[in-house]
C-alpha positions as CSV (number, residue, x, y, z in Angstrom):
1,M,0.1,0.2,-0.1
2,R,2.7,2.1,0.9
3,L,4.6,1.6,-2.3
4,L,1.3,2.4,-4.3
5,S,1.1,5.7,-2.5
6,V,4.6,6.9,-3.4
7,L,3.7,5.9,-7.1
8,I,0.6,8.0,-7.2
9,A,2.3,10.9,-5.6
10,S,5.5,10.8,-8.3
11,A,3.0,10.3,-11.1
12,L,1.2,13.5,-9.8
13,I,4.6,15.6,-9.1
14,L,5.9,14.6,-12.8
15,C,2.3,15.4,-14.1
16,C,1.8,18.5,-12.2
17,A,5.9,19.8,-12.8
18,E,5.2,19.1,-16.7
19,R,2.3,21.9,-16.5
20,A,3.6,24.3,-14.1
21,E,3.9,28.0,-15.3
22,I,7.5,29.0,-16.0
23,P,8.2,32.2,-13.5
24,K,8.7,35.2,-15.4
25,S,12.3,36.5,-15.7
26,P,12.4,40.2,-14.6
27,E,14.9,41.4,-16.9
28,L,13.0,40.4,-20.2
29,Y,10.3,42.2,-21.7
30,I,8.1,41.7,-24.7
31,S,5.6,44.3,-25.9
32,V,2.9,45.5,-28.6
33,P,2.0,49.2,-28.8
34,F,-1.6,48.5,-27.6
35,S,-3.0,46.6,-24.7
36,Y,-6.1,46.5,-26.7
37,F,-5.8,45.0,-30.3
38,P,-6.6,47.6,-33.6
39,S,-8.8,45.7,-35.9
40,Q,-5.8,45.6,-38.6
41,Y,-4.5,42.7,-36.4
42,T,-7.7,40.7,-35.9
43,C,-9.9,38.7,-38.6
44,D,-12.2,41.7,-38.3
45,G,-9.3,43.7,-40.4
46,E,-6.6,42.6,-42.4
47,D,-5.2,39.7,-39.9
48,I,-1.6,40.8,-40.0
49,S,0.8,40.2,-37.1
50,P,1.7,43.2,-34.9
51,P,5.0,44.8,-34.0
52,I,6.7,43.7,-31.5
53,E,9.4,44.9,-28.9
54,I,12.0,42.8,-26.9
55,Y,14.5,43.6,-24.6
56,G,16.6,42.1,-22.1
57,V,17.6,39.0,-23.7
58,R,20.7,37.0,-22.4
59,E,24.0,37.3,-23.9
60,D,24.3,33.1,-23.9
61,A,20.9,32.8,-25.9
62,K,20.9,30.9,-29.4
63,S,17.2,31.7,-30.2
64,L,13.8,33.2,-29.3
65,V,10.2,31.9,-29.3
66,I,7.0,33.6,-29.4
67,I,3.6,31.7,-28.6
68,L,0.4,34.0,-29.3
69,D,-2.7,32.2,-27.4
70,D,-6.1,32.9,-25.9
71,P,-6.7,31.1,-22.7
72,D,-10.1,32.6,-23.0
73,A,-11.6,30.3,-25.7
74,P,-14.8,28.4,-25.2
75,L,-12.8,24.9,-25.6
76,G,-9.7,25.6,-23.8
77,V,-7.0,27.7,-24.9
78,F,-6.6,28.5,-28.7
79,T,-3.1,29.1,-30.4
80,H,-2.9,31.7,-32.8
81,W,0.6,31.9,-33.6
82,I,3.9,30.1,-33.0
83,I,7.3,31.0,-34.6
84,W,10.6,29.7,-33.3
85,N,14.3,30.2,-34.2
86,I,14.0,33.9,-34.1
87,P,17.9,35.6,-33.7
88,P,18.4,36.5,-30.3
89,E,19.9,39.5,-30.8
90,T,16.3,40.4,-32.8
91,N,14.7,43.4,-30.9
92,K,12.3,44.5,-33.0
93,I,9.6,42.3,-34.8
94,P,7.9,44.2,-37.6
95,E,4.3,44.4,-38.4
96,G,2.9,41.6,-41.3
97,I,5.3,38.6,-41.0
98,P,4.6,36.7,-44.0
99,K,2.4,33.5,-43.5
100,E,5.2,31.4,-44.8
101,P,7.1,28.4,-42.9
102,V,10.5,29.7,-43.6
103,I,11.0,33.4,-43.3
104,E,14.1,35.0,-44.2
105,K,13.0,38.6,-44.2
106,P,12.3,40.9,-42.7
107,I,13.5,38.5,-39.9
108,R,14.5,35.1,-39.8
109,A,12.5,32.4,-38.3
110,V,10.2,29.4,-38.8
111,Q,6.4,29.5,-38.2
112,G,4.4,26.4,-37.5
113,K,0.6,25.3,-37.4
114,N,-1.8,27.6,-35.4
115,D,-5.3,26.4,-34.1
116,F,-6.4,27.6,-37.4
117,G,-5.2,24.6,-38.8
118,K,-2.6,27.5,-41.0
119,I,0.9,28.6,-40.9
120,G,2.0,31.7,-39.3
121,Y,-0.4,34.6,-37.7
122,N,-3.8,34.4,-37.6
123,G,-4.8,37.0,-35.2
124,P,-7.7,37.5,-32.1
125,C,-11.2,36.1,-33.5
126,P,-13.8,35.5,-30.4
127,P,-17.0,34.2,-31.1
128,S,-18.2,36.7,-28.3
129,G,-16.9,38.8,-25.4
130,I,-13.5,39.9,-24.5
131,H,-11.0,37.9,-24.7
132,R,-7.0,37.9,-23.3
133,Y,-4.4,37.3,-25.9
134,R,-0.9,36.2,-24.4
135,F,2.3,36.7,-26.4
136,K,4.4,34.5,-24.6
137,L,8.3,35.0,-25.3
138,Y,11.0,32.1,-24.5
139,V,14.8,32.4,-24.6
140,L,16.6,29.6,-25.3
141,D,19.8,27.8,-25.1
142,T,19.8,26.0,-28.6
143,T,17.9,26.5,-31.9
144,L,15.2,24.1,-32.7
145,D,15.2,21.3,-35.1
146,L,11.5,21.3,-35.9
147,S,9.5,21.1,-39.2
148,S,6.9,23.9,-39.9
149,S,4.3,21.3,-39.7
150,A,4.9,21.6,-36.0
151,N,2.2,22.4,-33.4
152,K,2.2,24.5,-30.2
153,A,2.6,20.8,-28.3
154,D,5.6,19.9,-30.6
155,L,7.2,23.2,-30.1
156,E,6.6,23.2,-26.1
157,K,8.4,19.5,-26.4
158,A,11.2,20.4,-28.1
159,M,11.8,23.6,-25.8
160,R,11.9,21.5,-22.9
161,G,15.0,21.7,-21.0
162,H,16.1,24.6,-23.1
163,I,14.5,27.8,-21.7
164,L,16.8,30.2,-20.2
165,Q,14.1,32.9,-19.8
166,F,10.5,33.8,-20.3
167,S,8.2,36.6,-20.2
168,E,4.7,37.9,-21.4
169,F,2.2,40.4,-22.5
170,T,-1.5,40.3,-22.3
171,A,-3.8,42.2,-24.8
172,E,-7.6,42.1,-25.1
173,F,-9.8,41.9,-27.9
174,G,-13.7,41.5,-28.4
175,R,-15.8,41.2,-31.2
176,T,-18.6,43.8,-32.3
177,K,-20.0,41.6,-35.1
């Protein structure tokens, strides 16, 4: 009976450790120039990626990852964008990143599949109400060897054990249609 208790406790610790939130790095910042999405960055507008600023990346970083998701989606967290292998010296990402798997300009990076089933950025498009959208920035000690067919789960698995820093910025959007 004691062995069973130890096994259950161990399984719970492993399970919960995988899902634990990564603490924010106080010196690392990610931001966009708004706290409420202008329509051009949503499905009600041009649906282009917004400009992003990044500050405080460690000197030993090898790459950056950005995940944009909606924790308020009706069926659970909904991923709008995954982009990785961004060079660590990048401090500005301009708006309108091409919706292509591998991009060379205006920055170098790889993009995977979002929860719309598409490559690249697809902006907020909530069915109703105001939703929060988290721009999550990860600083890694490696570059990732992932196919552009990768989704968020694949990306998170590949990042495991390689995260040096983490930060996030939250903006909101609600649809009027």
